[in-house]
N, C-alpha and C positions, 0 to 999 in steps of 0.2 A: 165741183172744183173749177176754178176760173184762173185764167192766165194772169189777169190783172187783179187788183184789189177790188173788193166788192162794195156795193152801196146798200143802204138800208131800205126797207120797204116803204112804200108810199103811204102817206096819210090820205084821208078822204078827199081833202081839197086838192092835193097834188094829182090824185088819180082822176078827179073830175076835170082838172085842167088839161091833162094829157088826152082824155077822151075827146074833149072839144077841139084841141089843137094837137094833132099827131106830131108836130115838130118837137114838142116837149118830150114825147116818147122816144124820138130819135136821139135827142140829147142824152136821154137816160141810157139807151142801149149802147151808145158808143163810149159811155163812161168818161166824159170829158175830164172829170176831176182826177182820174187815175192814169191819164196819159203821162203824168209827171215822171214816172219811172223811166220812160223812153227819152223824154226831154232831158232829164238829168244825165243820161248816158251820152247823148249828143253833146251837151254842154261840157261834159268832162273831157271829151275828145278835143273840143275847141279850146278849152282852158290849157290843156297840155301843149297844144300847138302854139298858143299865145305865149306861154311860159318859155318855150324854146325859140320862137322866131320873133316875138314881140309884135306880130301882126297876123291878122286872120282875114280871109276873104268873106265879107259879109254876104255876098250873093250866094256863094257856095254853102255857107252855113244855113241860110234860109231854105235853100233847096234840100239840103240834107235833113233838116228838121221836118220839112213838109213830107218828104219821102218816108221817114221813119214813123211819123205820126200816122200817115195813111196806112202803113202796114200794121201799126198798133190797132187802129180802128178795125182793120180787116179781121185780125185774129180774134178780137172781142166779139164782133158781129157773128163770125162763123162759129165761135164758141157758144154763143147763145142759141144759134140755129141748131147745132148738133146736140146740145144738151136737151133741147126741146124735142127734136126728132127721136132721140134715143130714149126719151121719157124720164130723164134724170131730173129736169126742172119741175116735173109734175109731182115728185115725191120728196124733194128736198125741203127742209125747213129753213126759210130765209132768215138770216141775221144781218146785222149791220155790215158785216164783212164777208159773208158767204151766201151761197144759194142762188147766185145769179141775179139778173136785173128784174125778172118776173114779167117782162114786157110781153113775151110770147104766151106764157100760160094764162095770163089775164086777158089776152086777145087785143091788147092795145095796138099791136102791129101783126102783120101776117108773116109767117115763117119764110115763105118764098121771097118776100120783099127784103127781109133782113139778109137772106142768103145772097140775093143779087147785089145789094148795096155793098155787102162784104166783099164780093168779087170785084166790084167797081173800085173800091179802095185798094184792093190788091193790085189791080192793073195800074192805077194811078201811081202807087208807090213804085211799081216795077218800071214804069216809063221813066221816072226820075233816075232810077238805078241804071237803066240802059243808057241814059244820057252820060252818066259818069263812067260807064264802061267805055264809051267812045272816047272820052277824054283821058281816062286813066288806065285802061287796059283790062286784061283777064282777071287780075286779082279781085277787082270789084265785081266781075262776073261770077266768080266763085262765091263771094259773100252774098250777092243777090240771089244766086241759085239756092243756097242754103236757106236764106230768109224766106223765099217764096215757097219752097217745099215745106218748110216748117210751119209757116203760117197756114197753109192750106190743109195740111195733114195733122196739125196738132190735136184738134178736138175729135177728129174721126179715127185717127190711127195711133199717134205717138203716145197719148195718155193711156191707151189700152195695152201698151207694150212697156210701161214703166219708164218712159223717157221724158215725162213732163218736166220734172225738176232739172234734168240735164239740159233740156232746151232752154229753160229760163236762164241758167248760168251762162250758156253759150251765147244767148241773145245779148246779154250785157257786154260780154267780151267783144263780140263782133261789131256791135254798134260803136263802141269807143274806138276800136281798132279801125273800122271802116271810115269813121269820121276823120280820124287822124290821117289815114292814107289818102283820102280824097283831097284833103286840104294841103298835104305836103308831098304827095306822090312818093312816099317813102314807107316801106313796111318795117315797123319796129316792134320789139317785144314789150316795151314799156306801156304803150296804150292798151295792149291786150291784157297785160297783168292788171292794170288799173281797172279795166272793164270787167275782169273776173271778180274783182271785189264787189262791184255793183251787181254782177250776176248772182253772187252768193247772197247778197242782201235781198234781192228779189226772190231767190230760192227760199229763203227763210219765210218770207211773207206767204209764198205759195204753199209751203209745207204746213204752216200753222192754220191757214184758212181752209185747208183740205179736211181738217178734222170734223167740222160740223156736217160735211157731205160724205163722211166715211161710209156709212151704211148704204146711202143711195148710190154712190159711185161703185161700191163693191157689188151691189145687186145687179148692176148693169155691165159688169165686166171690166170696169176701169181698174188700173193698177197704179195707184199713186204710191209714193215712197212710204207713206203711213200705212197703207193697206199691205204692202209687201212686208213691212216689218211687224205689223200688228200694233195696236194702240199703245200697249205698255212699253214696248221697245222704242217706238217712235217718240213717245214722251221723254224717254231717257236720252234719246239722240238730240232732241230739240235744243237744250242748252249748248251742246257742242256746236251745233250748226250756227247758233247765234254768235258764239265767240269766234268762229272761223274767220269772218271778215277782219276782225281785230288782229288775229294772228297773221293774216296776209299783209295787213298794214305794217305791222312790226317788221316782218321779214322784208317787205318792200323797202322800208327805210334803211335797214341794215345792208341790203344788197344794192342800194342806190337805184332802186326801181321806182321809188316814190320820193317826192320831196319831203324833207323832215317836218315841214309845216303841216303835213297831213296828220300829225299826231293830234291836231285839234279835233279830229274826228271822234276822239274819245269823250268829247262833250256829250255824246249821245248815250254814254254808259248808264245813266239813270233809267233810261227806257229799256235797256237790256235787262237790268235787274227786275224792273217792273214786269216785263214779259215773262221772265223765269218764275217770279213769284205768282203770276197769274195762273199758270198751269197747275200750281199746287193747291189752288182754291177750288171749291166745288163748282161744277158747271151749273148753268151756262155762264154765270157772271165771271168766273175765273177765266174761261176760254175767251170770252169777249174782251176782257182786259188784256189777255195775252196777244190777241190778234191786233187790237188797237195799238198796243205798245210796240209790237214788232213792226207795224207799218210806220209809225213815227220814227222808230229806231233806224229803219232803212232809209227813210227820206232825209233825216237829219245827217246821218253818216255820209250819204251820197252827196248832199249839198255841201257839207264841210270839206269833202275831198276836192270839189270844184274850187271852193274858196281858197284852199291851201295852195293851189297852183297860181291863183291870181295874186295871193300874197307873195309867193316866191318870185313872181314876175316883177313885183314892185316892193321888195323887202323893206324899203325905207318909209313906205306909207303907213 
């Protein structure tokens, strides 16, 4: 099981390229393609500020993005390290969306190097956070403390206590809330609520991509939500989890916590149905379809939520 979305295995040419140039292996292990979930969360916080104030600090936005991306890199690197050390990556069957990057089991990089670089990104992200603590005070300190603790302990502790999905939901909420707070110096519920929707979307991705790793995770003592429920009950819960972001959107509009333009997020509904239909098909094709559709569903919905606030800021455009 991985925090972020997974990438598929390498072809022969790609593997040969990474062997000759380790830089390509580093690009692979930090999962550049999948940092988008954290970027979307930051941009949602920025879009809410822009909607309310009609202006945003570009310099602060860049720093926030850098800090969040560094922490995202850190958790992915440490995830690869711990999955390798615990032996999980050695027994998982990699798919396009699950099973890890495969960089450490194939010897493209050394585990201790991945661990050290993961800590370096953690420190870099923390330093940016400390800068904002000086500017904005203890609330940022609380957010940073939760982030650092979660990033460092996610793969070694939290996922063994059944807290993986909870962390992902909280991550989305805190990134949006933290972004808003740093830019406005104001603590409001609206960005937290919007961030929870993104967190639920990421939680759906994590939930479905944990299925191919079910046996490997369980054999090593991990306690994902799917393992806690059992496969049959987890598959029954899956459609409910997928619909939950939409439910939060509707309640948000009704309660004036989200702009009415956010209803454009329902443009992603075809991917929701495709994901649900995917789990009804025989594996592995059905599961692969469900994972891919869930990923697209999460990205499209999150992006449209950002767009809705930009539209609301300029309703005549």
